C-alpha distance (Angstrom), angle and dihedral (degrees) to the residues before:
residue distance angle dihedral
M1 . . .
Q2 3.81 . .
K3 3.79 112.4 .
Y4 3.80 129.3 158.0
T5 3.79 119.3 -167.3
T6 3.79 134.8 -166.1
F7 3.80 128.3 -170.8
A8 3.80 95.1 -170.2
N9 3.79 113.3 151.7
K10 3.83 88.0 0.5
R11 3.81 88.4 -67.9
I12 3.79 114.7 130.9
M13 3.79 112.6 -145.2
Q14 3.79 126.7 177.5
L15 3.80 121.9 -167.7
Y16 3.79 126.6 -158.9
K17 3.78 127.1 -175.3
I18 3.82 110.4 -135.7
E19 3.80 113.9 -162.2
T20 3.82 113.6 -165.2
G21 3.80 101.9 179.0
N22 3.79 136.3 -84.4
F23 3.79 137.9 -86.6
M24 3.78 134.5 -171.2
A25 3.79 128.9 -118.8
D26 3.77 132.7 -176.5
G27 3.79 110.0 -93.6
G28 3.77 92.9 -139.5
A29 3.79 90.0 56.7
L30 3.81 92.5 44.8
F31 3.80 94.2 53.0
G32 3.80 100.8 30.4
V33 3.80 115.5 -161.2
V34 3.81 94.6 2.3
P35 3.84 108.8 111.6
K36 3.79 117.0 -114.5
V37 3.80 91.6 -124.0
I38 3.82 86.6 66.3
W39 3.82 104.7 36.2
E40 3.81 96.7 44.8
K41 3.81 88.5 65.7
R42 3.82 88.3 63.6
Y43 3.80 102.7 34.6
P44 3.83 123.5 27.0
C45 3.79 125.9 -128.4
N46 3.78 135.4 -175.1
D47 3.80 126.9 -113.9
Q48 3.81 89.9 -83.8
N49 3.80 92.3 56.1
Y50 3.83 94.2 -107.7
C51 3.81 120.6 144.2
N52 3.79 118.5 -151.9
L53 3.81 111.8 -127.6
S54 3.79 132.0 -171.7
M55 3.79 126.5 -134.9
R56 3.80 95.9 -144.3
C57 3.79 117.2 176.7
L58 3.80 130.2 -171.2
L59 3.80 127.4 -133.4
I60 3.80 119.6 -160.9
K61 3.80 129.3 -169.5
T62 3.78 113.0 -164.8
E63 3.82 135.4 148.7
G64 3.78 97.8 -19.7
R65 3.80 94.5 -40.5
V66 3.80 128.1 109.3
I67 3.80 106.7 -162.1
L68 3.79 127.2 -171.9
I69 3.79 121.1 -165.3
D70 3.83 111.4 -150.3
T71 3.80 125.5 -21.9
G72 3.80 109.6 -134.6
V73 3.79 124.7 -122.4
G74 3.79 99.3 -53.3
N75 3.80 122.9 -153.3
K76 3.83 106.5 -91.9
Q77 3.79 102.3 98.8
S78 3.80 124.3 88.3
E79 3.79 124.9 -83.7
Q80 3.80 88.0 -115.1
F81 3.80 91.8 56.4
F82 3.78 92.9 47.0
S83 3.80 90.4 49.0
Y84 3.81 88.5 61.9
Q85 3.82 89.2 55.2
H86 3.83 93.9 50.4
L87 3.80 93.6 -137.9
N88 3.79 113.3 -157.1
G89 3.80 143.3 160.6
D90 3.78 133.4 69.6
D91 3.82 98.4 -99.0
S92 3.79 126.0 103.3
L93 3.79 136.7 173.2
H94 3.80 93.7 -111.4
Q95 3.80 94.8 45.7
S96 3.80 92.6 48.4
F97 3.81 91.0 52.5
A98 3.79 89.2 49.8
N99 3.80 90.2 49.4
V100 3.81 92.3 57.0
E101 3.81 92.4 40.1
V102 3.80 96.2 -121.6
G103 3.80 120.6 135.7
L104 3.79 121.5 -132.8
H105 3.81 88.2 -127.7
E106 3.83 90.1 60.0
V107 3.81 93.8 65.8
T108 3.81 110.5 106.6
D109 3.81 99.2 178.6
V110 3.79 135.4 25.9
V111 3.80 114.5 -165.1
L112 3.80 111.7 -158.7
T113 3.79 111.2 -161.3
H114 3.80 87.2 -158.3
L115 3.78 139.7 -29.8
H116 3.81 103.3 -101.9
F117 3.80 109.0 130.0
D118 3.82 96.8 -107.5
H119 3.82 90.8 57.4
C120 3.80 104.5 40.7
G121 3.82 106.2 20.9
G122 3.80 92.6 101.1
A123 3.81 92.9 55.4
V124 3.81 90.7 85.3
E125 3.80 128.9 34.7
K126 3.79 138.6 174.3
D127 3.79 121.0 -103.0
E128 3.81 123.3 -138.8
K129 3.82 89.6 -79.5
G130 3.79 93.7 50.9
V131 3.81 93.9 -106.1
L132 3.80 115.9 143.8
K133 3.80 114.5 -117.3
A134 3.80 138.4 165.1
T135 3.80 111.0 -87.8
F136 3.80 89.4 -144.9
P137 3.82 103.0 42.7
N138 3.81 97.9 -173.2
A139 3.79 98.4 43.5
K140 3.77 135.2 105.0
Y141 3.80 111.0 -136.1
W142 3.81 116.4 -139.3
A143 3.82 127.4 -155.7
A144 3.79 138.1 144.4
Q145 3.81 119.6 -87.4
S146 3.81 91.2 -131.6
Q147 3.82 91.0 52.4
W148 3.80 90.4 49.7
D149 3.80 90.4 50.7
N150 3.80 88.6 49.6
Y151 3.80 90.1 49.7
L152 3.81 92.2 52.0
S153 3.80 92.8 47.5
S154 3.78 106.1 22.1
N155 3.77 125.0 -168.8
V156 3.79 122.3 -119.5
R157 3.82 92.9 -94.1
E158 3.80 97.1 51.5
G159 3.77 102.2 38.3
S160 3.80 92.4 97.7
V161 3.82 95.7 53.2
Y162 3.82 99.9 52.5
F163 3.80 119.4 79.8
K164 3.80 124.7 -169.4
E165 3.81 92.8 -143.0
N166 3.80 92.4 56.7
M167 3.80 95.3 65.1
M168 3.80 115.5 5.8
P169 3.84 94.1 80.7
I170 3.82 87.9 55.9
F171 3.80 91.9 48.8
E172 3.80 92.7 46.2
S173 3.82 91.1 50.8
G174 3.82 90.7 57.8
N175 3.81 91.9 -121.1
L176 3.81 98.1 114.3
E177 3.83 114.4 107.7
L178 3.80 117.1 -167.1
I179 3.81 127.0 -160.6
D180 3.80 126.9 -164.0
E181 3.81 99.6 -170.8
N182 3.79 140.8 26.9
T183 3.80 105.4 -59.1
E184 3.80 138.5 -170.6
L185 3.79 104.5 -129.4
C186 3.81 90.7 -170.3
P187 3.81 135.5 -32.2
G188 3.79 107.3 -51.0
I189 3.82 97.8 14.8
E190 3.80 121.8 88.1
L191 3.80 124.7 -179.2
R192 3.81 113.9 -148.7
I193 3.79 126.5 -170.6
F194 3.83 123.8 -129.4
N195 3.81 125.5 -179.9
G196 3.80 110.6 -168.7
H197 3.79 102.9 85.9
T198 3.79 91.4 38.0
K199 3.78 133.3 -24.3
G200 3.77 111.6 -78.3
Q201 3.79 103.1 9.0
V202 3.82 107.1 174.1
I203 3.80 115.7 -141.1
P204 3.84 116.0 -168.7
F205 3.81 120.2 -140.0
I206 3.82 111.4 -160.7
K207 3.80 123.3 -166.8
Y208 3.81 107.8 -140.6
K209 3.81 120.8 171.8
N210 3.81 106.3 -54.4
T211 3.80 96.6 -19.2
T212 3.78 140.3 62.5
I213 3.79 116.8 -125.4
V214 3.80 113.4 -150.0
Y215 3.79 118.8 -159.4
T216 3.79 96.3 -146.1
G217 3.81 100.0 -163.0
D218 3.80 108.4 176.0
L219 3.80 93.8 -26.8
I220 3.82 84.9 87.8
P221 3.81 106.3 0.6
V222 3.82 97.6 -177.1
M223 3.79 134.3 12.2
A224 3.81 90.5 -110.2
S225 3.83 87.5 64.1
L226 3.82 93.7 68.0
P227 3.85 96.4 104.7
T228 3.80 111.4 92.2
A229 3.81 95.8 -121.4
W230 3.81 93.5 49.4
V231 3.78 95.2 94.6
S232 3.79 122.5 153.2
A233 3.79 120.1 -111.7
Y234 3.80 85.4 -131.9
D235 3.82 89.9 69.5
T236 3.79 110.9 106.4
D237 3.83 94.2 -152.8
P238 3.82 108.9 28.3
I239 3.81 95.5 177.1
T240 3.80 90.5 56.0
S241 3.82 88.7 45.5
M242 3.79 90.8 55.9
E243 3.79 92.9 46.5
E244 3.80 92.3 47.9
K245 3.78 92.6 46.5
T246 3.81 92.7 49.4
A247 3.81 93.0 51.6
F248 3.79 93.6 42.6
L249 3.81 95.6 49.1
S250 3.81 91.7 49.3
E251 3.81 90.3 52.4
A252 3.80 92.0 44.0
A253 3.80 94.4 49.9
D254 3.82 93.2 45.5
N255 3.81 91.6 51.1
N256 3.80 100.1 38.2
Y257 3.80 94.7 -117.3
T258 3.79 121.1 179.8
L259 3.81 115.1 -131.1
F260 3.82 117.6 -143.8
F261 3.81 111.8 -160.2
E262 3.78 121.4 -145.0
H263 3.80 98.1 -169.7
D264 3.82 106.3 29.1
L265 3.79 106.7 107.2
Y266 3.80 92.2 -168.5
N267 3.82 104.8 37.7
E268 3.80 123.0 46.0
C269 3.81 100.1 177.0
C270 3.77 140.0 3.9
T271 3.77 142.5 178.4
L272 3.81 123.6 -139.9
L273 3.78 139.0 -121.5
K274 3.81 128.9 -161.9
T275 3.80 112.2 -134.8
E276 3.80 136.9 169.9
R277 3.80 87.4 -98.7
G278 3.77 95.6 50.6
I279 3.77 137.1 -86.5
K280 3.78 115.1 -33.6
S281 3.78 137.5 175.5
K282 3.79 112.5 -84.4
E283 3.79 105.1 -173.1
S284 3.80 129.7 1.8
F285 3.81 120.1 -155.6
K286 3.78 146.1 147.5
L287 3.78 121.7 -90.8
E288 3.79 89.5 -112.6
E289 3.81 88.3 61.6
I290 3.80 97.1 49.6
D291 3.80 96.3 108.6
N292 3.81 88.9 61.8
Y293 3.81 90.6 62.3
L294 3.81 101.5 45.3
Protein backbone atom coordinates (compact mmCIF):
# COMPACT_ATOMS: atom_id res chain seq x y z
CA MET A 1 0.00 0.00 0.00
CA GLN A 2 1.41 3.39 -1.01
CA LYS A 3 0.72 6.07 1.57
CA TYR A 4 2.52 9.36 2.17
CA THR A 5 1.84 11.30 5.35
CA THR A 6 2.56 14.83 6.54
CA PHE A 7 2.12 16.28 10.02
CA ALA A 8 2.73 19.88 8.98
CA ASN A 9 0.95 22.41 11.18
CA LYS A 10 -0.40 19.46 13.23
CA ARG A 11 -2.51 18.47 10.21
CA ILE A 12 -2.27 14.81 9.24
CA MET A 13 -2.47 14.28 5.49
CA GLN A 14 -2.19 10.98 3.65
CA LEU A 15 -1.74 10.82 -0.12
CA TYR A 16 -2.52 7.86 -2.37
CA LYS A 17 -1.86 7.58 -6.08
CA ILE A 18 -4.89 6.07 -7.86
CA GLU A 19 -4.13 4.71 -11.32
CA THR A 20 -7.24 4.05 -13.42
CA GLY A 21 -5.74 2.81 -16.69
CA ASN A 22 -4.34 4.38 -19.83
CA PHE A 23 -5.64 5.65 -23.16
CA MET A 24 -4.01 6.83 -26.36
CA ALA A 25 -4.24 10.23 -28.04
CA ASP A 26 -2.87 11.58 -31.27
CA GLY A 27 0.47 13.27 -30.66
CA GLY A 28 -0.32 16.11 -33.02
CA ALA A 29 -3.45 16.89 -31.02
CA LEU A 30 -1.61 16.57 -27.70
CA PHE A 31 1.14 19.02 -28.67
CA GLY A 32 -0.75 21.32 -31.02
CA VAL A 33 1.40 23.41 -33.35
CA VAL A 34 4.69 21.92 -32.14
CA PRO A 35 6.20 19.81 -34.97
CA LYS A 36 6.47 16.07 -34.38
CA VAL A 37 10.21 16.12 -35.05
CA ILE A 38 10.53 18.21 -31.87
CA TRP A 39 7.89 16.77 -29.50
CA GLU A 40 8.66 13.10 -30.16
CA LYS A 41 12.08 13.64 -28.56
CA ARG A 42 10.29 14.43 -25.28
CA TYR A 43 7.28 12.12 -25.39
CA PRO A 44 7.22 8.81 -27.30
CA CYS A 45 4.58 7.73 -29.81
CA ASN A 46 3.88 4.59 -31.78
CA ASP A 47 4.05 4.18 -35.56
CA GLN A 48 0.51 5.57 -35.86
CA ASN A 49 1.44 8.76 -34.03
CA TYR A 50 -0.45 7.82 -30.84
CA CYS A 51 0.91 8.78 -27.42
CA ASN A 52 0.03 6.60 -24.45
CA LEU A 53 -1.42 8.64 -21.58
CA SER A 54 -2.28 7.72 -18.00
CA MET A 55 -5.46 8.65 -16.14
CA ARG A 56 -3.80 9.12 -12.76
CA CYS A 57 -6.00 10.31 -9.91
CA LEU A 58 -5.07 11.45 -6.41
CA LEU A 59 -6.70 10.40 -3.13
CA ILE A 60 -6.22 12.53 -0.02
CA LYS A 61 -7.12 11.76 3.58
CA THR A 62 -7.10 14.83 5.80
CA GLU A 63 -9.02 15.95 8.90
CA GLY A 64 -11.97 13.63 8.54
CA ARG A 65 -12.23 14.05 4.77
CA VAL A 66 -11.40 11.50 2.07
CA ILE A 67 -10.99 13.44 -1.17
CA LEU A 68 -10.57 12.01 -4.66
CA ILE A 69 -9.38 14.18 -7.54
CA ASP A 70 -10.81 12.97 -10.88
CA THR A 71 -12.10 9.47 -11.59
CA GLY A 72 -10.74 8.26 -14.92
CA VAL A 73 -12.88 7.16 -17.85
CA GLY A 74 -15.03 4.58 -16.09
CA ASN A 75 -16.62 1.63 -17.90
CA LYS A 76 -20.10 2.77 -19.00
CA GLN A 77 -19.54 3.69 -22.63
CA SER A 78 -19.81 1.26 -25.53
CA GLU A 79 -17.05 -1.07 -26.68
CA GLN A 80 -16.95 0.87 -29.94
CA PHE A 81 -16.32 4.14 -28.11
CA PHE A 82 -13.62 2.63 -25.94
CA SER A 83 -11.95 1.13 -29.01
CA TYR A 84 -11.43 4.67 -30.33
CA GLN A 85 -9.62 5.55 -27.08
CA HIS A 86 -7.29 2.52 -27.24
CA LEU A 87 -7.62 1.76 -23.54
CA ASN A 88 -4.72 -0.24 -22.15
CA GLY A 89 -2.93 -1.19 -18.94
CA ASP A 90 -3.86 -3.36 -15.99
CA ASP A 91 -4.98 -0.60 -13.60
CA SER A 92 -8.56 0.30 -12.75
CA LEU A 93 -10.32 2.62 -10.32
CA HIS A 94 -11.75 -0.23 -8.26
CA GLN A 95 -8.49 -2.19 -8.12
CA SER A 96 -6.49 0.88 -7.10
CA PHE A 97 -8.90 1.57 -4.23
CA ALA A 98 -8.56 -2.04 -3.14
CA ASN A 99 -4.77 -1.76 -3.32
CA VAL A 100 -4.72 1.16 -0.87
CA GLU A 101 -7.41 -0.43 1.31
CA VAL A 102 -9.89 2.44 1.05
CA GLY A 103 -13.58 1.76 0.44
CA LEU A 104 -15.54 3.67 -2.19
CA HIS A 105 -18.12 4.48 0.50
CA GLU A 106 -15.43 6.27 2.55
CA VAL A 107 -14.94 9.03 -0.02
CA THR A 108 -16.47 12.29 1.21
CA ASP A 109 -15.56 14.54 -1.73
CA VAL A 110 -14.84 14.02 -5.41
CA VAL A 111 -13.18 16.98 -7.13
CA LEU A 112 -13.68 16.90 -10.89
CA THR A 113 -11.16 19.09 -12.67
CA HIS A 114 -13.59 19.19 -15.59
CA LEU A 115 -16.25 17.05 -17.20
CA HIS A 116 -14.48 15.58 -20.24
CA PHE A 117 -15.02 11.82 -20.29
CA ASP A 118 -11.46 10.84 -19.28
CA HIS A 119 -11.75 12.90 -16.08
CA CYS A 120 -15.28 12.23 -14.82
CA GLY A 121 -16.38 8.96 -16.46
CA GLY A 122 -15.69 6.95 -13.31
CA ALA A 123 -17.94 9.16 -11.17
CA VAL A 124 -20.99 7.10 -12.18
CA GLU A 125 -21.23 3.38 -12.87
CA LYS A 126 -23.90 0.79 -13.63
CA ASP A 127 -25.11 -1.61 -10.95
CA GLU A 128 -25.80 -5.30 -11.62
CA LYS A 129 -29.18 -4.36 -13.15
CA GLY A 130 -27.69 -1.76 -15.46
CA VAL A 131 -29.00 1.18 -13.43
CA LEU A 132 -26.72 4.21 -13.23
CA LYS A 133 -25.52 5.06 -9.73
CA ALA A 134 -22.85 7.21 -8.09
CA THR A 135 -19.59 5.29 -7.73
CA PHE A 136 -18.94 7.07 -4.44
CA PRO A 137 -22.36 7.02 -2.74
CA ASN A 138 -21.50 9.22 0.25
CA ALA A 139 -19.53 11.89 -1.59
CA LYS A 140 -20.19 15.44 -2.65
CA TYR A 141 -18.99 16.05 -6.21
CA TRP A 142 -17.26 19.37 -6.87
CA ALA A 143 -16.96 21.21 -10.20
CA ALA A 144 -16.95 24.78 -11.47
CA GLN A 145 -20.24 26.48 -12.32
CA SER A 146 -18.86 27.66 -15.67
CA GLN A 147 -17.78 24.11 -16.55
CA TRP A 148 -21.23 22.81 -15.64
CA ASP A 149 -22.84 25.45 -17.85
CA ASN A 150 -20.47 24.42 -20.65
CA TYR A 151 -21.40 20.78 -20.10
CA LEU A 152 -25.13 21.55 -20.35
CA SER A 153 -24.69 23.63 -23.49
CA SER A 154 -21.44 22.50 -25.05
CA ASN A 155 -19.66 24.27 -27.87
CA VAL A 156 -18.99 22.58 -31.20
CA ARG A 157 -15.49 21.47 -30.15
CA GLU A 158 -16.49 19.82 -26.88
CA GLY A 159 -19.77 18.19 -27.78
CA SER A 160 -18.11 14.82 -28.35
CA VAL A 161 -16.37 14.66 -24.96
CA TYR A 162 -19.35 15.30 -22.67
CA PHE A 163 -21.73 12.44 -21.87
CA LYS A 164 -25.07 12.84 -20.11
CA GLU A 165 -24.67 9.57 -18.20
CA ASN A 166 -21.38 10.69 -16.66
CA MET A 167 -22.88 13.54 -14.63
CA MET A 168 -26.67 13.77 -14.71
CA PRO A 169 -27.16 11.03 -12.06
CA ILE A 170 -24.93 13.08 -9.73
CA PHE A 171 -26.89 16.27 -10.44
CA GLU A 172 -30.24 14.52 -10.00
CA SER A 173 -29.12 13.08 -6.64
CA GLY A 174 -28.47 16.59 -5.29
CA ASN A 175 -24.80 15.78 -4.62
CA LEU A 176 -23.26 18.17 -7.15
CA GLU A 177 -21.54 21.23 -5.60
CA LEU A 178 -20.62 24.07 -7.95
CA ILE A 179 -18.08 26.83 -7.32
CA ASP A 180 -17.74 30.10 -9.23
CA GLU A 181 -14.45 31.35 -7.76
CA ASN A 182 -11.26 30.05 -6.18
CA THR A 183 -12.37 28.11 -3.11
CA GLU A 184 -10.80 26.47 -0.06
CA LEU A 185 -12.27 22.97 -0.02
CA CYS A 186 -10.80 22.35 3.45
CA PRO A 187 -7.68 23.48 5.32
CA GLY A 188 -4.70 22.81 3.07
CA ILE A 189 -6.62 22.26 -0.18
CA GLU A 190 -7.51 25.15 -2.49
CA LEU A 191 -9.46 24.79 -5.74
CA ARG A 192 -8.50 27.33 -8.41
CA ILE A 193 -10.30 27.95 -11.69
CA PHE A 194 -8.55 28.05 -15.09
CA ASN A 195 -10.25 28.67 -18.44
CA GLY A 196 -7.88 27.91 -21.31
CA HIS A 197 -8.34 24.18 -21.82
CA THR A 198 -12.06 24.46 -21.14
CA LYS A 199 -14.17 26.94 -19.23
CA GLY A 200 -13.97 26.34 -15.50
CA GLN A 201 -11.22 23.76 -15.19
CA VAL A 202 -10.57 23.25 -11.46
CA ILE A 203 -6.94 22.81 -10.46
CA PRO A 204 -6.31 21.64 -6.85
CA PHE A 205 -3.44 23.12 -4.83
CA ILE A 206 -2.52 20.87 -1.88
CA LYS A 207 -0.28 22.00 0.98
CA TYR A 208 1.98 19.08 1.91
CA LYS A 209 4.84 19.54 4.39
CA ASN A 210 6.96 22.41 3.06
CA THR A 211 5.68 22.28 -0.51
CA THR A 212 2.48 22.71 -2.47
CA ILE A 213 1.46 19.84 -4.72
CA VAL A 214 -0.51 20.95 -7.77
CA TYR A 215 -2.67 18.40 -9.57
CA THR A 216 -2.15 19.81 -13.05
CA GLY A 217 -5.05 18.13 -14.88
CA ASP A 218 -5.13 19.43 -18.45
CA LEU A 219 -3.49 22.74 -17.55
CA ILE A 220 -0.21 20.89 -18.13
CA PRO A 221 -1.15 17.33 -19.15
CA VAL A 222 2.39 15.92 -19.40
CA MET A 223 5.81 17.16 -18.33
CA ALA A 224 6.80 17.68 -21.97
CA SER A 225 4.05 20.33 -22.17
CA LEU A 226 5.87 22.74 -19.83
CA PRO A 227 7.04 25.19 -22.56
CA THR A 228 4.55 28.01 -23.05
CA ALA A 229 3.91 27.31 -26.75
CA TRP A 230 3.30 23.59 -26.18
CA VAL A 231 -0.46 23.90 -25.92
CA SER A 232 -2.80 21.04 -26.79
CA ALA A 233 -5.04 21.29 -29.83
CA TYR A 234 -7.81 20.14 -27.50
CA ASP A 235 -7.67 23.50 -25.68
CA THR A 236 -10.66 25.64 -26.55
CA ASP A 237 -8.83 28.95 -25.92
CA PRO A 238 -5.11 28.44 -26.58
CA ILE A 239 -4.12 32.07 -25.95
CA THR A 240 -5.69 31.92 -22.49
CA SER A 241 -3.98 28.55 -21.95
CA MET A 242 -0.60 30.09 -22.69
CA GLU A 243 -1.25 33.08 -20.44
CA GLU A 244 -2.46 30.86 -17.60
CA LYS A 245 0.46 28.49 -17.97
CA THR A 246 3.00 31.33 -17.98
CA ALA A 247 1.60 32.85 -14.78
CA PHE A 248 1.21 29.49 -13.07
CA LEU A 249 4.73 28.26 -13.87
CA SER A 250 6.28 31.50 -12.60
CA GLU A 251 4.38 31.13 -9.32
CA ALA A 252 5.21 27.44 -9.09
CA ALA A 253 8.93 27.94 -9.71
CA ASP A 254 9.16 30.86 -7.26
CA ASN A 255 7.46 28.84 -4.52
CA ASN A 256 9.01 25.43 -5.15
CA TYR A 257 5.71 23.74 -5.99
CA THR A 258 5.57 20.06 -6.91
CA LEU A 259 3.59 19.26 -10.07
CA PHE A 260 1.57 16.02 -10.11
CA PHE A 261 0.73 14.93 -13.66
CA GLU A 262 -2.55 13.23 -14.47
CA HIS A 263 -1.73 12.16 -18.02
CA ASP A 264 2.05 11.63 -18.14
CA LEU A 265 2.62 7.88 -18.31
CA TYR A 266 6.34 8.28 -17.63
CA ASN A 267 6.57 11.11 -15.08
CA GLU A 268 4.34 11.33 -12.01
CA CYS A 269 5.78 14.45 -10.36
CA CYS A 270 8.37 17.12 -10.99
CA THR A 271 9.85 20.26 -9.52
CA LEU A 272 10.78 23.32 -11.58
CA LEU A 273 13.82 25.43 -12.34
CA LYS A 274 13.99 28.95 -13.77
CA THR A 275 16.61 29.27 -16.51
CA GLU A 276 17.61 31.85 -19.11
CA ARG A 277 15.60 29.84 -21.63
CA GLY A 278 12.48 29.63 -19.53
CA ILE A 279 11.11 27.39 -16.82
CA LYS A 280 12.08 23.75 -17.12
CA SER A 281 11.63 20.58 -15.11
CA LYS A 282 14.26 20.18 -12.41
CA GLU A 283 13.69 16.72 -10.98
CA SER A 284 11.17 14.06 -11.99
CA PHE A 285 10.07 11.42 -9.48
CA LYS A 286 7.26 9.19 -8.29
CA LEU A 287 4.82 10.32 -5.63
CA GLU A 288 6.23 7.71 -3.28
CA GLU A 289 9.60 9.48 -3.52
CA ILE A 290 8.32 13.00 -2.81
CA ASP A 291 9.83 13.29 0.66
CA ASN A 292 13.29 12.91 -0.88
CA TYR A 293 12.79 16.12 -2.88
CA LEU A 294 11.35 18.44 -0.23
